N, C-alpha and C positions, 0 to 999 in steps of 0.2 A: 752284356749282362742287363736284364730288364730291371727297371726301377720298381721297388716295392710300392704298390698303390697306397695313397693316403686313405686311412679309414676315419669315418666320422661317427659321432654318437649324438643322437638327438637329446638336447637338454630341455627344450621347450616345444610343446605341441603347437600346432597352428592356432588352436583355441586360446592357449595361454598368451601367445604372441599378439593376437588380436585384442585381447583384454588389456594387455600392457600398452599397446598402441593407443587404446582409448584413454588409458590413464595418463600417458604422456601428453597427448593433445589437450585433454580436458584440464589437467593440472597446470600445464604451461599457460593456457589461455586464462584460466581462473587467476593464476598468479599475476600475469601481466595486467589484466583488467582490474583485479582487486587492488593491487599495489598502486596502480595509476589513480584509482579513486581515493585510496587512503592518503596519497601524497599529491592530491590534486593541485595544490598551489605551487608545486615545484615546476620549474621550466621543462624538464624532461617529460613529466606527466602530461603537461599541456600539449607537448609535441606529439606524444603518443595518442592523446585524445583527438587532435586535429587530423592525424593520419587515419584514425578509425572512423572519423565522421562526427565526433562529438562524444561527450560523456554519457549521453543517453544511449548511444550505440554500445558503448562499453558496458553499461548496466545490463542491456539486453543480452549481450554475448555472455556476460557473467552468469545470468540466470539460465541460459540455454545449456551452458557447459556444466552447470550445477546439476541439471537434470541428467546429463550424460554420466556424471559421477555416480548418481544413485543407480543408474542403469548398469554400469560396470560392477558396482558393488553387489547387485542382485545376481549378475552373471557369475561373479566370483563365488558367491555362496552356492549357486547351482553347480559349478564346476567342482567345488569341494565335496558337495553331497555325492556327486557321481563318482569321484575318486574313492570316497568312503565305501560306497556300495560295491565297487569293483575290487576293493582291497580284501573283502571277506572278513575284516576285523570288527570287533565291537566299536561303538563310538568312542569309548574311553581309550581303547587300544590305538585307534586311528589318531585321535587328538594328541595323545601323549607318546606316540611312536618316537623313540630316540633319534631317528633319522628324519622325523617330520618337521613341520614348520613352527611348532610351538617351542619356545626356548626351554632348555632344561639345564641340569647341572653340568653336563658335558660342555655346553656352550660357555659357561663361566670358566672352565678349565682351558678351553681353546682361546678365550680372551686373554687369560694370563699368559698362555704359551705364546700368543701373538706379540704381546708386549716384550716378552723375553727374546723373541725372534728379531724384533726391531733393534735390540742391543747385542746381536751376535749369536743368539741361541738357534736351535734347529727350527726349521719351518714346520708349523703344525700340520698334522695329517687331516686336512679338511675333508668333510664328507659331502653328501649331496647338497646341503645348505650350510653356509657359514653363519656365525652368530649375527653378523651385521645384516645379512640378507633376511634372517628371521625377524630382526628388529624392523627393517624396512617393510616387510609384509604385515606385521602386526600394527605398524603405524597407520596403514590404510584403514583399519577398523577404528582406531582412535580418531583419526582425522574425520571420517564420515560421521562418527557419533557426535564429536564435539563441534567441528566446523559445520557439518551438514545440518545438525539439529538447530543450531543458532542461526544458520543461514535461512533455514525454512521459516523460523520465527520472524526474521526480518523481511522475508519475501511475502509472508501472509500475516501481517501484524494484527489485523482485526481478529482473525481466527485464533492467533496465539493469545491475544488479550482475553479471550473467553476462558482459556485454560489457566492463564497465569496473570498476576497483577501487571498493570501497564509498565511499572518501573523495571520489570524484568527485561523489557526490550532494550533498555539502556545497558543492562548487564550483558545481554546477548550481543550487542554491538561491540562492546569491549572484548568479550571472549572471542567472537568471530574474527575480529580484526587482529588481535594479538596472536591467536593460535595460527591464523593463516600466515602471519609474518614469520612465526617460528617454523612452520612447515616449509615455507619457501626457503628460509635460510638453511634448513637442514638438507633439503633435496638438492639445492643448487650449490652446496659446498661439500658436505660429508658424503652424500649419496653419489654425487658426480665423481668425487675423488675415489671413493672405494670401487666404483664400477668402471670408470673410464680414464681418469687422469693419473692413476697410479703408474709408476714407470713401466711395468710389464704390459700394460694395456694402452698406454697413451698413444694417440689422442682419443681412441674410442674402442670399446669392446662391442662388436656387432652381434654377439650371440643372441640377444633378446630379439633382434630383428630377423636373423637368418635361421635361428633355432638350433644349430648344431655346432659342436667343437670337434677337433681332431682327438683321436685316442691319446696321442702324445700330450696334448694340452690337458686332458683329464688326468693322465698319470702325474703330471707336474702340479696342477692346481688343486686336484681333489683325489689324492692318493687313497684315502680310505674308501671312497665310493668306488674307485677303480678296483681295489682289492675285493670289495664285497661283490661286485658284479662278476669278477673272475671266479671267485669261490662258489657263487650260486649257479654259474654257467649261463647267466643272462647276457653277458657282454657280447657274445657272438650273435645273439638274436637282435641286439640293439645297434650293432655297427653296420655301416653301409659305405660303399665306395662313392656314393653320390653326395657331394657337398654342395654348398651354395654356389650359384653361378656368379660370374664376374659382374654381370648386370645387377643382380640382387645385392651383392656386396657394395657396389658403387652407390646404389640408391640408399642403402642402409647407412653408409658412411656420410653421405651428404645430408640426409635427414638428421642423423644423430648429432653431427657437428653443428647443424643449425640449432637444434634444441639446447645443446650444451653451451653454445655461444650466447644464445638469447637469455638463458637462465643466468649465466655469468654476468652479462651486462646488467640484468635486472638487479642482481645482488650489489653490484658496484653502485647503481643508481640509488638503491635503498640505503646503503651505508653512507654515501655522501649526503643524502637528504637528512639522515639522523644526526650526522656530525654538524651540519648547518643548524639544525633545530637546537642542538645542545649549545652551540656557540651563541645563538640568539637569546637563549634563556640562562 
């Protein structure tokens, strides 16, 4: 008896995966260089600086990958614009689509249902995007607006001083530093856990790198999306017998584990540095 072939569903297009790869590389580099500069007097920070070739090199890397951040932000806006045009919906209908990326009342209900699930209730019927994925996506816009704008002011202080009083640069330094610390703490703990470190995905969920999941995974993880695709007749058009190759999975796993490990080590270094600071004061 022949074995039923495994069917795959594409969750992320090549364009989406490339943009997310840009986000991963740029954010990780910005976090490592930025936190090393923030905690420059700590032993681990000095070791990182020595490995990179000095704090001046770290500063240059930080500015280069800040430019990459603005680039992927522009590409993301362009991708969303294309999705909107292809959807045939009004802009309001696209933005506030119940299955879209903007949080809505149903996400609040799913959040409550998730908390009940943790204590023995039924698993929520998640759709295309979960509430925490929507939060992560919206955080990109907040991060670029707050961290990016203050970073630009610090990068070009003379030009910024033409528009704002000089003391605003001191405020920008505090906002940029503290918001970056908050973003690093969130990504390297909450985001890592939700995406990779939860029991059913540990130690890594490769979907953002390989792009597809099996139909069985979709049934289990996103039953509402699966039911919607079946009802609309779209599932058959989206499925394929062609899944990620072993080589693709291997590269994705090695790279993903490197990112998760680096981010986790950075969080440990930050926490120990802050504890030492509190003990000294």
